[in-house]
C-alpha positions in Angstrom: 34.8 17.3 -30.7 31.2 16.1 -30.6 29.3 17.8 -27.1 26.7 16.5 -26.0 23.0 17.2 -23.8 21.0 15.4 -21.3 18.2 14.0 -21.8 15.6 12.9 -18.9 13.3 9.9 -19.0 11.3 7.9 -15.8 13.1 5.8 -14.0 10.3 3.1 -15.0 11.1 3.8 -18.3 14.9 4.1 -18.4 14.6 0.2 -16.3 12.5 -1.3 -18.8 14.9 0.1 -22.4 17.4 -1.8 -20.1 15.4 -4.8 -20.0 14.9 -4.4 -23.6 18.7 -4.1 -24.7 19.9 -7.0 -23.5 21.4 -9.3 -25.4 21.4 -7.1 -28.2 23.7 -4.4 -30.3 23.0 -1.9 -27.9 24.9 -1.1 -25.2 22.8 1.5 -23.2 19.5 3.5 -22.8 21.9 6.2 -24.4 23.0 4.2 -27.5 18.9 3.4 -28.3 17.8 6.5 -28.0 20.4 8.0 -30.1 19.6 5.0 -33.0 15.8 6.2 -32.2 16.1 9.8 -32.3 18.2 9.2 -35.6 15.4 7.0 -37.8 13.6 10.1 -37.1 15.4 12.4 -38.1 16.7 10.8 -41.2 12.6 10.1 -42.1 12.2 14.1 -41.4 14.7 14.3 -43.6 13.9 12.6 -46.6 10.3 13.0 -46.2 10.5 17.5 -45.2 7.6 16.6 -42.5 7.3 13.3 -40.4 3.6 12.3 -40.3 2.2 10.6 -37.6 2.1 7.1 -40.1 5.7 7.6 -40.6 5.9 7.7 -37.0 4.0 4.1 -37.0 6.0 2.5 -39.4 9.4 3.5 -37.2 7.4 1.9 -34.0 6.2 -1.5 -35.9 9.5 -1.2 -37.8 11.3 -1.1 -34.2 8.4 -3.7 -32.2 9.2 -6.4 -35.0 13.0 -6.4 -34.6 12.1 -6.7 -30.6 12.6 -2.9 -29.6 9.3 -2.2 -28.5 6.3 -4.4 -27.0 
C-alpha cells in the first residue's frame, strides 16, 4: 500500500488548475501535481541536477500542451 502526504496550494491556484484540467486526462488537481512532480524528478535523475533551463523546458512543454498559461 502506498503512503500519501498532503501538499497545500492556494485556493485560487487550485481553482485555476481545476479549470485547466477540464477536458484532459487528469481527473483531479492531485493527478496533475503528481504528473508534474514526476516529470521534474525524472529530469533531475537523468541530469543529476535540475537546472533552471531544464525547469523552463518542462514549463514550456506543459504550456504547449495547454496545462499551464
